[in-house]
C-alpha positions as CSV (number, residue, x, y, z in Angstrom):
1,M,6.6,77.1,-74.5
2,K,6.1,74.2,-72.2
3,T,8.6,73.5,-69.5
4,V,9.3,69.9,-68.4
5,H,10.7,69.1,-65.0
6,A,12.9,66.0,-64.7
7,T,15.2,64.5,-62.3
8,T,18.5,62.7,-63.6
9,Q,20.9,60.6,-61.6
10,V,24.5,61.8,-62.0
11,D,27.3,59.9,-59.9
12,G,24.6,58.6,-57.5
13,L,23.1,62.2,-56.9
14,D,19.7,63.2,-57.9
15,V,19.9,66.5,-60.1
16,F,16.7,68.4,-60.7
17,D,16.3,70.2,-64.1
18,R,13.8,72.2,-66.0
19,E,13.8,71.7,-70.0
20,A,12.2,74.0,-72.5
21,G,12.4,74.5,-76.2
22,P,12.7,72.3,-79.2
23,Q,14.5,68.9,-78.9
24,D,16.6,69.6,-82.0
25,G,17.4,73.2,-81.0
26,P,20.6,74.4,-79.4
27,A,21.3,73.7,-75.8
28,G,21.9,76.2,-73.1
29,L,22.7,75.6,-69.5
30,L,21.8,78.1,-66.8
31,L,23.4,77.3,-63.4
32,H,22.2,78.8,-60.1
33,G,23.8,78.7,-56.7
34,F,22.6,77.1,-53.5
35,P,20.1,77.8,-52.0
36,S,18.7,79.8,-54.9
37,S,15.9,78.4,-57.0
38,S,15.8,77.4,-60.6
39,R,12.5,79.3,-60.7
40,L,14.5,82.5,-60.8
41,Y,15.3,81.7,-64.5
42,A,11.7,81.1,-65.6
43,P,11.6,84.7,-67.4
44,R,15.0,84.1,-68.9
45,S,14.4,80.6,-70.2
46,S,11.1,81.6,-72.0
47,G,13.2,84.5,-73.7
48,C,16.0,82.0,-74.6
49,T,13.6,79.4,-76.1
50,A,11.7,82.1,-78.1
51,A,15.1,83.5,-79.5
52,T,16.3,79.8,-80.6
53,G,12.8,78.2,-81.4
C-alpha cells in the first residue's frame, strides 16, 4: 500500500502526516509523542490498511 506524506496547516502550525489506505475506507489516527518519529508506525499502518482495505 502506498503511503502519502503531507503537511496541513492547523491554527497557523504546520502538521506533518502520513496517509495510507483507500480514500473511502474508515479513518484511523495514530498519535506519537515528541520527539518520537511517525516512522515508528510504518509496520502498524500497513497492517491497519490491509485489515480495512
